[in-house]
N, CA, C and O of each residue as an XYZ file, in Angstrom:
316
protein
N       1.722   -228.512   -115.184
C       3.090   -228.850   -114.870
C       3.470   -230.219   -115.437
O       4.545   -230.393   -116.011
N       2.576   -231.175   -115.266
C       2.881   -232.527   -115.716
C       2.991   -232.594   -117.232
O       3.898   -233.232   -117.767
N       2.069   -231.936   -117.919
C       2.110   -231.954   -119.380
C       3.308   -231.174   -119.899
O       3.957   -231.611   -120.850
N       3.613   -230.040   -119.301
C       4.769   -229.248   -119.730
C       6.063   -230.023   -119.524
O       6.948   -229.988   -120.379
N       6.181   -230.717   -118.405
C       7.366   -231.516   -118.145
C       7.525   -232.660   -119.130
O       8.638   -232.966   -119.558
N       6.401   -233.299   -119.495
C       6.464   -234.391   -120.458
C       6.860   -233.875   -121.845
O       7.666   -234.498   -122.536
N       6.292   -232.741   -122.244
C       6.622   -232.174   -123.553
C       8.094   -231.789   -123.606
O       8.768   -232.063   -124.599
N       8.598   -231.160   -122.559
C      10.016   -230.818   -122.511
C      10.863   -232.084   -122.557
O      11.901   -232.104   -123.219
N      10.442   -233.136   -121.869
C      11.163   -234.403   -121.900
C      11.247   -234.984   -123.298
O      12.304   -235.467   -123.705
N      10.146   -234.945   -124.041
C      10.150   -235.459   -125.408
C      11.046   -234.612   -126.306
O      11.775   -235.150   -127.139
N      10.998   -233.295   -126.143
C      11.820   -232.401   -126.966
C      13.301   -232.612   -126.677
O      14.104   -232.683   -127.607
N      13.681   -232.714   -125.389
C      15.105   -232.858   -125.075
C      15.651   -234.214   -125.509
O      16.827   -234.316   -125.861
N      14.822   -235.255   -125.490
C      15.324   -236.549   -125.938
C      15.524   -236.525   -127.457
O      16.440   -237.171   -127.967
N      14.679   -235.789   -128.179
C      14.867   -235.650   -129.634
C      16.154   -234.887   -129.938
O      16.919   -235.281   -130.819
N      16.393   -233.797   -129.210
C      17.619   -233.038   -129.415
C      18.849   -233.821   -128.958
O      19.931   -233.650   -129.521
N      18.700   -234.670   -127.953
C      19.813   -235.502   -127.519
C      20.231   -236.455   -128.630
O      21.421   -236.636   -128.890
N      19.244   -237.063   -129.285
C      19.549   -237.967   -130.399
C      20.195   -237.183   -131.536
O      21.130   -237.677   -132.167
N      19.716   -235.976   -131.807
C      20.320   -235.137   -132.842
C      21.758   -234.771   -132.484
O      22.619   -234.697   -133.360
N      22.016   -234.543   -131.209
C      23.355   -234.139   -130.765
C      24.353   -235.290   -130.799
O      25.549   -235.065   -130.613
N      23.897   -236.507   -131.028
C      24.825   -237.630   -131.156
C      25.553   -237.620   -132.494
O      26.563   -238.305   -132.655
N      25.049   -236.848   -133.456
C      25.702   -236.727   -134.756
C      27.000   -235.941   -134.567
O      27.004   -234.908   -133.897
N      28.094   -236.417   -135.148
C      29.354   -235.676   -135.013
C      29.211   -234.227   -135.489
O      28.473   -233.953   -136.436
N      29.893   -233.335   -134.855
C      29.902   -231.888   -135.098
C      28.643   -231.176   -134.603
O      28.538   -229.959   -134.755
N      27.697   -231.891   -134.024
C      26.511   -231.259   -133.461
C      26.451   -231.444   -131.945
O      25.410   -231.209   -131.332
N      27.553   -231.861   -131.346
C      27.595   -232.112   -129.916
C      27.404   -230.870   -129.070
O      27.064   -230.970   -127.891
N      27.622   -229.681   -129.663
C      27.455   -228.445   -128.902
C      25.998   -228.206   -128.511
O      25.715   -227.410   -127.615
N      25.080   -228.891   -129.176
C      23.658   -228.790   -128.829
C      23.434   -229.268   -127.395
O      22.495   -228.830   -126.730
N      24.293   -230.163   -126.923
C      24.135   -230.713   -125.575
C      24.226   -229.648   -124.495
O      23.602   -229.796   -123.445
N      24.979   -228.584   -124.716
C      25.094   -227.533   -123.704
C      23.736   -226.914   -123.406
O      23.380   -226.721   -122.244
N      22.978   -226.602   -124.453
C      21.647   -226.025   -124.271
C      20.664   -227.100   -123.828
O      19.792   -226.858   -122.994
N      20.816   -228.288   -124.398
C      19.893   -229.381   -124.115
C      19.924   -229.785   -122.635
O      18.882   -230.090   -122.055
N      21.093   -229.788   -122.035
C      21.207   -230.155   -120.624
C      20.482   -229.131   -119.746
O      19.801   -229.502   -118.790
N      20.628   -227.857   -120.069
C      19.945   -226.824   -119.281
C      18.429   -226.939   -119.394
O      17.719   -226.811   -118.397
N      17.932   -227.181   -120.605
C      16.485   -227.339   -120.798
C      16.001   -228.611   -120.099
O      14.905   -228.627   -119.539
N      16.805   -229.673   -120.126
C      16.427   -230.922   -119.463
C      16.359   -230.743   -117.951
O      15.518   -231.362   -117.298
N      17.220   -229.916   -117.388
C      17.167   -229.649   -115.951
C      15.871   -228.918   -115.604
O      15.243   -229.214   -114.587
N      15.472   -227.969   -116.443
C      14.195   -227.274   -116.224
C      13.040   -228.270   -116.304
O      12.126   -228.236   -115.480
N      13.084   -229.155   -117.296
C      12.048   -230.177   -117.426
C      12.026   -231.122   -116.241
O      10.956   -231.533   -115.791
N      13.190   -231.465   -115.736
C      13.272   -232.343   -114.571
C      12.636   -231.689   -113.347
O      11.920   -232.341   -112.587
N      12.902   -230.403   -113.162
C      12.297   -229.681   -112.045
C      10.780   -229.625   -112.197
O      10.050   -229.825   -111.226
N      10.304   -229.355   -113.411
C       8.853   -229.332   -113.641
C       8.226   -230.687   -113.354
O       7.137   -230.763   -112.785
N       8.906   -231.750   -113.742
C       8.375   -233.085   -113.490
C       8.380   -233.428   -112.009
O       7.464   -234.096   -111.530
N       9.382   -232.990   -111.287
C       9.419   -233.250   -109.845
C       8.298   -232.488   -109.148
O       7.653   -233.018   -108.243
N       8.062   -231.237   -109.569
C       6.953   -230.470   -109.003
C       5.625   -231.128   -109.365
O       4.715   -231.190   -108.538
N       5.512   -231.620   -110.601
C       4.296   -232.308   -111.010
C       4.085   -233.615   -110.272
O       2.949   -234.045   -110.073
N       5.175   -234.249   -109.864
C       5.068   -235.518   -109.137
C       4.491   -235.314   -107.749
O       3.925   -236.244   -107.173
N       4.624   -234.113   -107.203
C       4.047   -233.862   -105.875
C       2.521   -233.837   -105.928
O       1.852   -234.035   -104.914
N       1.979   -233.592   -107.118
C       0.525   -233.566   -107.274
C      -0.029   -234.947   -107.610
O      -1.244   -235.141   -107.651
N       0.846   -235.882   -107.846
C       0.406   -237.241   -108.153
C       1.231   -237.842   -109.283
O       1.463   -237.207   -110.312
N       1.664   -239.066   -109.072
C       2.452   -239.757   -110.092
C       1.519   -240.369   -111.124
O       0.594   -241.106   -110.783
N       1.768   -240.060   -112.376
C       1.059   -240.718   -113.458
C       2.034   -240.933   -114.611
O       3.230   -240.675   -114.473
N       1.537   -241.392   -115.716
C       2.405   -241.729   -116.841
C       3.168   -240.546   -117.396
O       4.316   -240.689   -117.817
N       2.542   -239.370   -117.403
C       3.205   -238.177   -117.932
C       4.443   -237.831   -117.124
O       5.488   -237.502   -117.685
N       4.325   -237.905   -115.820
C       5.448   -237.561   -114.945
C       6.585   -238.559   -115.117
O       7.753   -238.173   -115.181
N       6.248   -239.826   -115.190
C       7.277   -240.860   -115.325
C       8.014   -240.720   -116.645
O       9.241   -240.802   -116.680
N       7.278   -240.509   -117.735
C       7.909   -240.331   -119.047
C       8.819   -239.110   -119.035
O       9.948   -239.171   -119.521
N       8.339   -238.011   -118.487
C       9.140   -236.794   -118.420
C      10.395   -236.965   -117.580
O      11.472   -236.515   -117.972
N      10.263   -237.619   -116.416
C      11.428   -237.850   -115.554
C      12.471   -238.721   -116.246
O      13.665   -238.423   -116.199
N      12.024   -239.786   -116.883
C      12.959   -240.704   -117.542
C      13.653   -240.018   -118.713
O      14.874   -240.109   -118.845
N      12.893   -239.331   -119.562
C      13.486   -238.677   -120.732
C      14.454   -237.567   -120.334
O      15.537   -237.456   -120.910
N      14.079   -236.750   -119.362
C      14.973   -235.673   -118.916
C      16.238   -236.238   -118.278
O      17.330   -235.711   -118.493
N      16.097   -237.301   -117.498
C      17.268   -237.914   -116.873
C      18.209   -238.497   -117.915
O      19.425   -238.333   -117.817
N      17.655   -239.175   -118.913
C      18.484   -239.738   -119.982
C      19.202   -238.628   -120.733
O      20.385   -238.759   -121.050
N      18.494   -237.528   -121.025
C      19.108   -236.422   -121.757
C      20.228   -235.764   -120.954
O      21.251   -235.381   -121.522
N      20.047   -235.630   -119.650
C      21.083   -235.010   -118.815
C      22.303   -235.910   -118.729
O      23.421   -235.475   -119.007
N      22.095   -237.157   -118.347
C      23.224   -238.084   -118.169
C      23.918   -238.360   -119.500
O      25.145   -238.319   -119.589
N      23.127   -238.640   -120.526
C      23.708   -238.918   -121.844
C      24.425   -237.710   -122.422
O      25.485   -237.847   -123.033
N      23.851   -236.526   -122.232
C      24.496   -235.311   -122.730
C      25.823   -235.033   -122.053
O      26.791   -234.643   -122.706
N      25.869   -235.233   -120.749
C      27.133   -235.034   -120.027
C      28.171   -236.049   -120.479
O      29.330   -235.698   -120.697
N      27.763   -237.304   -120.621
C      28.705   -238.325   -121.107
C      29.196   -238.015   -122.514
O      30.376   -238.193   -122.816
N      28.302   -237.556   -123.367
C      28.673   -237.217   -124.744
C      29.657   -236.053   -124.752
O      30.606   -236.054   -125.536
N      29.444   -235.064   -123.895
C      30.369   -233.931   -123.832
C      31.727   -234.379   -123.295
O      32.761   -233.897   -123.759
N      31.737   -235.279   -122.339
C      33.017   -235.763   -121.806
C      33.786   -236.552   -122.868
O      34.986   -236.356   -123.059
N      33.073   -237.444   -123.552
C      33.729   -238.271   -124.580
C      34.209   -237.409   -125.752
O      35.294   -237.634   -126.290
N      33.396   -236.422   -126.143
C      33.746   -235.584   -127.281
C      34.716   -234.470   -126.954
O      35.132   -233.750   -127.862
N      35.091   -234.297   -125.716
C      36.028   -233.253   -125.334
C      35.372   -231.908   -125.083
O      36.064   -230.891   -125.031
N      34.051   -231.876   -124.926
C      33.350   -230.622   -124.680
C      33.522   -230.120   -123.269
O      33.380   -228.924   -123.012
N      33.828   -231.025   -122.339
C      34.108   -230.656   -120.955
C      35.552   -231.038   -120.685
O      35.919   -232.212   -120.735
N      36.353   -230.045   -120.403
C      37.785   -230.309   -120.182
C      38.092   -230.197   -118.718
O      39.240   -230.382   -118.313
């Protein structure tokens, strides 16, 4: 769980950076959903013990969710 959550966190943060490019903001719709799954995996992994993998996954997934929502609001993706 911890490793899967960290890997998802790294992937979603990479896609978040890619989605900052104009005309690619629609990637955020899928990215936010995957980041929520990663966040849940990291929270479940945190119940087994907090370590570096869980913290990295939680931070990356949180940044991808919050940043993606802000990007969609600014770009007009959420009306």
